N, C-alpha and C positions, 0 to 999 in steps of 0.2 A: 768211686763214691767219695764225697767229702763231708765233713762235719763242721757246722758252725758252732764254735765254742763260745760260751759266755764266761770269759776269764774276768769275772766281775770283781771290782773293788766296791764294796758296799759298807756304809756306816749306817747302823740302825739304832735309834734311841727310843726307849720307852720312858715317858714322863708320867706324872700323876694324872694330868689332864690332856695329854696330847702325845703324838709320836712324830719323829723325824726320820726320814729315810733318804739317803743320798747314794746314787749309783753312777759309775762312770759310763762312758758311751763308746768304748772301743769294741770293735768287732774283729774276730780272728777266725780264719778258716784252716782246719786241719785236714790234710790229705791222707789217703790210705797209707802212704809211706811214713806217716807221723810228722812230716814237715808242716810248718805253720806259716801262713802268710797273714799279715795285718792289713786290714782294709782301711782306706782313707775315709770312706763314708761312715758317719756315726750311726749307732743303733740305739734306740730307746729300750732300756731293759726294765722299765717300770710299766707294768700292765695295769690299766685302770679297770676295776670291777665295781659293782654297785655299792659296795661297803668300804672300799679303800683301794689298796694296790696289792699286786702280786709280783714278785720278782724272784730271782734265783741265780744260782751259779752252776755251771756244768754244761750240758748239751742243750743247745738252743731249740732243736727240733723237739726234744723230749719235754722241755718246759712249755713250749707253745702248744703242743698237743695236750698236755695236762690241763692247761688253762681252758682249752676248747672243750674238753670232756667235762671239766668242772662246771662250765657255764651251760652247756647244751644238754648234758646227760644228767649231771648231779644237781642241776637247777641252782647252782651257786650256794649250795648248803655247805658251810665251812667244815663241818665234821666229816664230810666225804672227801676233802681235798687229799689226805694221805692215800686213800684208796685210788683216787684218780691218778696220782703219781705212780702207784704200783702198776696199775693197768697200762698206763702209757709207757712205762719202762719195758713191760713185756712185749708190747708192739714194737718198740724201738729196737730191742735186742734181736728180734726176728729179722729186722731190716738190714742189720750190719753183718758182715761176713766174718769179722774178727772181733775179739774182745776189745771193748772201748772203755777206758777208765773214766772218761768224762761222763758216761752214762751212769756208771756205778756211783760217782761222786756227786751227782746232781742233787741239790736240795733247794727248798723253797723258803721264801719269807713272805708273809702277808700281813695285812692290817684289816681290822674290822671293827665296826661299832659294837659296843656291848652296853649293858644297862648302866654301868658306871662311867662310860665315856668311850674311849677308843683303845684297842689292844693290838699289840704286835704278837705274831706267832712264827715259829719255825716248823717246817716239815722236814724231818730227817730220820736217819736210822742210827741206832747205837752201834751196830755193825752190820755187815752185808747179809747176815743170816736172820736179822730181825725185821719185823714189819716197820713201815713208816709210821710216825706218830706226830701229833700236833702238840707243840710245846709253847705255852705262853711265856712272854718275857716278864721279868720282874721289874718293878718300878725302879728307875734310875739304872736300868740295865743298858749297856752299850755293847753291841756286837759289831765286830769288824771282820768282814769276809774278804780275803785277798788271796792271790796266787803266791806271791813272794812273801813267805812267812817271816822274813827278817824285817822287823818293824822298828828296830832301834832308832833310825833317823826320825820317825814320827811318833815315837812313844811318848815324848814329853808333850807333844801337841794333843795327843789323845787324852793324856792325863789331865791337861789343862781344860780340855773340853768337858771331861767328867767333873772336874772340880767346880766348873762354872755352869752346871746345868740349872736351867730355870724353867718353871712351868709357864704355860701360855698365860695363866692368870696374872703373872708378874709384869705383863706388857700392856701398854695402853691401847695398842692397835695391832692388827695382824702383820702389817709391814715391818714394824719394829721387831716383832718376834721372828719373822723369816730372816731378816737381815742379820739379826743377832747370831743365828746358827750358821747362816751362809758364810759370814765373815770368819768364823772359826773353823768350818769344815774346808773351805777353799784352800788354805795353805797346806792342809794334810794331803789333799788330792794332788796339788801341784808338786809338792816335795816328793811324794812316793812315785809319781809318774816319771820323774827324772831317773829313778832307780829301776822301775819296773816298766818296760816297754809294752807290756801286755795290757796296760790300762791307760786311760786318757786323763789329762789334767782337768778337762771339762767334765761336768756331771749334771745329772738331773736331780732336782730336790723336791721331795714331797713332804708336806707338813699337814697334819690332820688333827683336828679337835673333834669334840662331840657334835659340833654344829657346822663345821665347814672343812674343806680340804683345799690346799693351795699347791699348785704344781708349776715349776719353772725350770729353766735351764741356766746353769752358771757356766759361762764360757771360760772363766778364769784367766782372762786376758786383760791387760791394763786398759783402762778407759773404755771398757766394753759395757754396754747396757744390758741389764738382766730384767726380764719381765716375768710376772707371775699371773696366773689366772685362777679364779675360783672354780672348782669342779666338784662333782658328786657330793652335793650337800646332803646332810644326813636325811635319808628318806623317811626316817621315823618322825622327824620334825616337819617334813613337807616343805623345806626351803627350796627356793628357785635359784638356779645357777646365775652367776653374774659374768657377763662377757668382758 
């Protein structure tokens, strides 16, 4: 048996009126002997659901099954997402023959519309003996999830990103808003990928406001074009998607 690991590098930002989430696209396969092979084919780690995105780090099969149960059994009710992860983990642990740390370490990140706008949440445990719980991000909160915890080379870039946070309302149009954050996040991914082979320099970028969501892929290569599309408009407002 093998395990697809989500050795994800994620940057998630909660603003007053919007959220930004960036995730790399590297896929790794861990064999039963604990050896790891990296796949050349990219993998999208941002799952679109009706109110935003769900992503995570850890065991890919566990994350995928959690999302499936969340949508099909829990009817996409956000308060049930921790329970979906708990149930999915029990199924997954029965499938594997040996203890697998990636299952224990799996945690989720998701976004959803709220009355005040849009909100980021984490689904995690305080320790392995505790239940999973849903934790909202604070405004101006930046979370960085990564495998290689040595972040000194990118620490100044992350600090600069934090110091220059701007709300969506500060921009005259969505494209300027997306480009503003893409231009600051791209060097972080490129720099850390040179040190951490378990992540890719390219990344998917998801930007969400109370009225719209924009999704695109940043190749992080010179002279390469990036494109974004509007998706999952706020169902409360009844907006139509734009192709």
